[in-house]
N, C-alpha and C positions, 0 to 999 in steps of 0.2 A: 577529149581525156587524151593524151598521147601517153604509148609505153607503157600501157594497161597489160596486163596478164591475168588470168583468171585461172582459181581450182576449185577442187569442190565445194569447200569452207564448210563448217561446224552447225547442226541445228544448235547446239545449245546457246543460250542467249538471244533472246527477243528483237528482232531491230537491225540495226546497223552499231558496230560493234567497233570500235579502234583497235585493229592491232599492229604490231611493230611490220607486220606486212601489207599492210591494206585496210580494209574496212571488209568485213563479214555481217552479211546480210543474212538475213533468220525470217520468215514468215510462213505463219501458220494458216493452211488452207485444208480443211478434211474433203473437200469437191472438187478443188483446183485438179483442173487438167493440163494444164500450160501455165508457166508463169514466164515475162520475162522481166527484166530491167533496163528502165532505159536510162543512159545519164546525157547532161547539159551541160554545156561550156559557161551559160550566165541565165538569166532569167529572162532576156530577150529571145533567146534562140527557140525558132520555131520547130527545128527539127533535132533529135536526139545526136550528139557527136558517139555515141555508142552505144550498142543495143546486146545484152546478151539474153541469149532463151537457157534456160536452166532445163539439166537432163533430169527427168521423171527417175533415170536408174542412179545416176551420180549426184543430183542436187537434190535428192529428196531423201529424208530418213522418217517414216512413218508418216505422219501430217504435215511437218516441216520441212519448205522450200530454202535450201541455203545454198550461196555460193559466196567465194572468198574472191574480191576483187584488189587484187594486188597492185598499186597505185591511184586508187582512191585515197582521199584522205578527207578529215574534216572538213566540212562546208561544202563535199562535193553536191552539186545538182541531180535528183535522180527521182525518178516515178517507175513504178509497177504497171505492168498490166498482167490481168490473172482472166485467163480463159476456164470457163467449165459450164456446167449445165444452167441453162434459163428457164426457171420453171419457178413464177412469182407464190405460188402457191404453197411453196417447202421454202419460202424464203430465198432462193438464188436467182440470182440476178445478174449473172458474169458476162462479160460482154469483153472478149480480147480486143475489140478495136479500141478502145478507148483506156485513159489514165484513171 
C-alpha cells in the first residue's frame, strides 16, 4: 500500500466500511489493550506492507477501536492483531503476536 494516510476514524458501523476517503475499520473489544491492523499486498505476502497501531486515546470510543485508512479500497487485504489479558477461565485468550 502506497500513499496511505490514517485518521482517527469513526466507531459507527462495525467492520470495514468503504467511504469516499478510504476504508473505516471498527472492531469491538471490551478487554483489548492494543489493536494493530496489518495490510498485505497480496495473498502470498509473508509480511505486511503496512502496519498501523491504533492509539487507545484517539482510536477508541468506549469499547470500539476504529481507524480510517485513506488510500485503502475494496479488496484490500488486512488482518488484525489484538492484545489483552490471557485468562482462559474468563474466556480471554488474547495473543498480540498472532493475527
